C-alpha positions in Angstrom: 0.1 0.4 -0.1 1.5 3.3 -0.7 1.9 5.7 1.8 1.3 8.6 0.0 -1.8 10.8 1.7 -4.9 11.7 -0.8 -5.4 15.4 -0.4 -8.5 15.3 1.7 -5.7 13.3 3.8 -3.6 15.7 4.2 -2.9 17.8 7.3 -4.2 21.6 7.5 -1.5 24.1 7.0 1.0 21.5 5.5 2.9 23.6 2.2 2.8 20.9 -1.0 6.4 20.7 -0.6 6.2 19.3 2.6 3.9 17.0 1.8 5.8 16.4 -1.4 9.1 15.6 0.4 7.1 13.4 3.2 5.6 11.0 0.3 9.0 10.8 -2.1 10.7 9.7 1.9 8.3 7.1 2.9 8.3 5.6 -0.4 11.9 5.1 -0.4 11.3 3.3 3.0 8.5 1.3 1.5 10.3 0.5 -1.1 13.6 0.1 -0.6 14.4 2.0 -3.2 16.4 5.5 -2.2 15.7 8.5 -3.4 17.2 12.3 -4.4 17.8 14.8 -2.0 14.4 15.9 -1.2 16.1 19.7 -0.5 15.6 20.0 -4.1 12.1 20.3 -3.7 12.0 23.3 -1.7 13.2 26.9 -3.0 16.8 28.2 -1.7 17.4 24.4 -0.7 14.8 24.2 2.2 15.3 25.8 6.0 15.3 24.0 9.4 11.6 24.4 10.3 10.5 23.0 6.9 12.8 20.1 7.2 11.5 19.6 10.5 8.2 20.0 9.4 8.8 17.1 6.9 10.3 15.0 9.9 7.2 15.5 12.0 4.5 14.7 9.3 6.0 10.9 8.8 6.9 10.7 12.7 2.3 11.7 12.9 1.9 8.8 10.2 3.5 6.6 12.0 2.2 6.8 15.0 -1.7 6.7 12.9 -0.4 3.3 11.8 0.2 1.6 15.0 3.9 3.0 16.1 5.3 3.7 19.2 8.2 6.4 19.6 10.6 6.2 22.1 12.7 8.2 22.7 15.1 10.6 20.7 18.3 10.2 19.2 20.7 13.6 18.7 22.7 13.7 15.6 25.2 16.1 14.3 27.3 15.9 17.7 30.6 15.8 16.1 32.2 19.3 15.4 33.8 18.2 12.1 30.5 16.7 11.2 28.7 20.3 11.5 31.7 21.6 10.0 31.1 19.2 7.0 27.6 20.3 6.9 28.4 24.6 7.7 26.0 23.9 10.5 26.5 25.4 14.0 23.1 23.5 16.0 22.6 19.4 16.2 19.8 18.0 14.9 16.8 15.0 16.0 14.9 12.8 15.2 12.3 10.0 16.6 13.1 6.5 17.9 10.3 4.0 17.1 9.9 0.8 19.4 10.7 -1.1 16.4 14.2 0.1 15.4 15.7 -2.0 18.5 17.5 -4.1 18.0 18.4 -7.0 21.0 22.7 -7.2 22.2 23.6 -9.7 20.1 21.0 -9.7 17.2 21.0 -9.7 13.5 20.1 -7.5 11.0 18.3 -9.1 8.0 19.7 -8.4 4.9 17.4 -5.9 3.2 16.0 -4.3 6.4 18.3 -0.8 5.5 19.1 0.8 2.8 22.8 2.3 3.1 23.7 2.3 7.1 26.9 3.2 8.7 27.0 2.1 12.7 28.2 4.5 16.0 28.8 3.8 18.9 27.3 6.2 22.0 26.2 6.5 25.1 22.4 6.1 25.7 20.3 7.6 28.7 17.0 6.8 29.8 14.7 9.2 32.1 13.6 8.4 35.6 11.3 12.2 35.6 10.4 14.3 33.0 12.7 17.3 31.5 10.4 20.6 30.3 12.4 23.4 30.7 12.8 25.0 27.7 16.3 26.4 29.8 17.4 22.9 30.8 20.5 22.5 32.4 23.3 19.7 33.3 22.2 19.8 37.2 18.4 19.0 35.6 19.9 16.5 33.3 21.9 14.5 36.0 18.8 14.3 38.5 16.6 12.7 35.5 18.7 10.1 34.4 17.9 6.9 35.6 20.8 5.2 34.0 23.1 4.8 30.9 24.2 1.9 28.8 26.2 1.5 25.9 24.5 1.4 22.8 25.5 1.0 18.8 23.1 3.3 16.3 23.2 2.3 13.1 21.7 5.2 10.9 20.7 4.3 7.7 19.7 7.2 4.8 16.8 7.2 2.7 19.1 10.0 0.4 21.0 7.8 -2.5 24.5 7.7 -1.6 24.2 9.8 2.0 24.0 13.0 -0.9 22.9 15.2 2.1 22.8 18.4 3.7 21.1 20.0 7.1 17.8 20.3 5.6 18.1 16.0 4.1 18.5 14.8 6.6 16.2 16.2 9.2 13.2 15.5 7.1 14.9 11.7 7.2 14.0 11.9 10.6 17.2 12.3 11.3 18.6 9.4 9.1 17.3 6.9 11.9 17.6 3.3 11.6 18.0 1.0 14.3 20.0 0.7 17.6 20.8 -1.6 19.8 21.6 -1.5 23.9 24.1 -3.2 26.1 22.1 -4.6 29.0 23.6 -3.7 32.1 22.0 -0.3 33.9 25.0 1.9 34.9 23.9 5.1 37.7 25.4 8.4 36.8 27.0 8.4 40.2 29.7 5.2 38.4 30.8 6.8 35.1 32.6 10.1 33.9 30.8 10.6 30.5 33.3 13.1 29.5 36.2 11.1 29.8 34.3 8.2 29.0 36.5 5.9 26.0 35.3 4.1 22.9 36.3 1.6 20.7 34.3 -0.1 18.1 35.5 -3.1 16.1 34.2 -4.6 12.6 35.4 -8.7 12.4 37.5 -7.3 15.3 39.4 -4.3 13.9 38.9 -1.2 15.0 37.2 0.6 12.9 36.5 3.4 15.1 37.5 5.6 18.6 36.4 8.0 20.8 35.8 10.0 23.7 32.6 11.3 25.6 34.1 14.7 25.1 33.8 14.4 21.5 30.3 14.6 21.8 29.1 18.5 22.2 32.0 18.1 24.8 29.8 15.7 27.2 27.1 13.9 26.3 25.4 15.3 29.0 26.2 18.6 26.9 24.1 16.7 24.4 21.0 15.9 26.4 20.7 19.4 27.7 20.7 20.4 24.2 17.5 18.2 23.2 16.0 18.6 26.0 16.0 22.5 26.1 15.1 21.9 22.0 11.8 20.0 23.0 10.5 21.9 25.4 10.9 24.5 23.2 8.3 22.9 20.9 5.7 22.0 23.3 7.3 18.3 23.2 9.1 17.2 26.5 11.7 14.3 27.1 9.2 12.4 29.5 10.1 9.9 32.3 11.4 6.4 30.7 12.6 8.2 27.2 15.6 6.8 25.9 18.0 9.1 24.4 20.7 8.0 22.3 23.0 11.3 22.8 25.1 11.1 19.7 28.8 9.8 18.5 31.8 9.2 20.0 33.6 8.8 17.1 33.7 8.0 13.7 31.1 6.2 11.7 31.3 2.8 10.1 29.7 1.3 6.3 27.8 -1.8 7.2 27.9 -4.7 4.7 26.1 -8.2 5.5 28.6 -10.4 7.4 29.9 -7.5 9.4 29.8 -7.7 13.3 30.3 -4.6 15.1 31.3 -4.6 18.9 31.4 -1.8 21.2 33.0 -1.0 24.3 33.0 1.7 26.7 34.6 2.5 29.7 32.8 1.9 32.6 29.6 1.3 30.4 30.5 -2.1 29.2 29.8 -3.7 25.4 27.0 -3.9 23.2 27.0 -6.3 19.5 25.5 -6.5 17.1 25.5 -8.7 13.3 24.7 -8.1 9.9 22.9 -10.8 8.4 25.2 -12.8 5.4 23.7 -12.9 1.9 21.8 -15.7 1.0 23.8 -18.5 -0.9 23.8 -17.2 -4.9 23.6 -13.9 -4.4 26.8 -13.1 -2.5 29.4 -10.9 -4.9 
């Protein structure tokens, strides 16, 4: 069934270009065929608010289809990536329950279009964060525990030819995520000083520290809490927050095995199913 909305079903006030971009991204998800950059659908390449309008439209569609939001991810926390895209702030996307992969689980061939893996700190909240001017103290009080995480990012845009507008519209390039299974309270870990090493088939593929994530994953959580509260959609108790990559992301191919170790938090692992016999290249 096509995910394109009939005109009678389109939300009031959604500009045609926003609906078109949402339709294009939804169709790429449905068919597994990547699409051209959606920035080309907007005058002047679009702006951040237009991109978030596209994201929100497809999130609303997902909720209407019965999917469940369990938290948010933060992207573009690395200064190097920000400079590459010519932006001065992170972005965010919605995490759904059906994006979760068990620790040590397997990603089927074809589940994603063009996956890349990055290691992150995940935070799970025990309290709401409703204030527009959130502080580190607010976050420290609100976080119930931390976990090591792998985010498997994906892009519906062909060849990862993305600008900030493209990735925001595309739900911040969300794909899947994997969480470690041992909760760690923040009193037992210095997230800024935490070190990360991620292997691919046993060889080091990415390394980094908590300081690479906006100076600390806590700073990233502060930014997200403030941004969402400003939009009237604050973080709530029970929400999962993926705080952003601690090191470079690595492309994934069938048969790959990724494992990340984050000091004081532990390890997390995921495999990518090999291609079926007769389809291997």
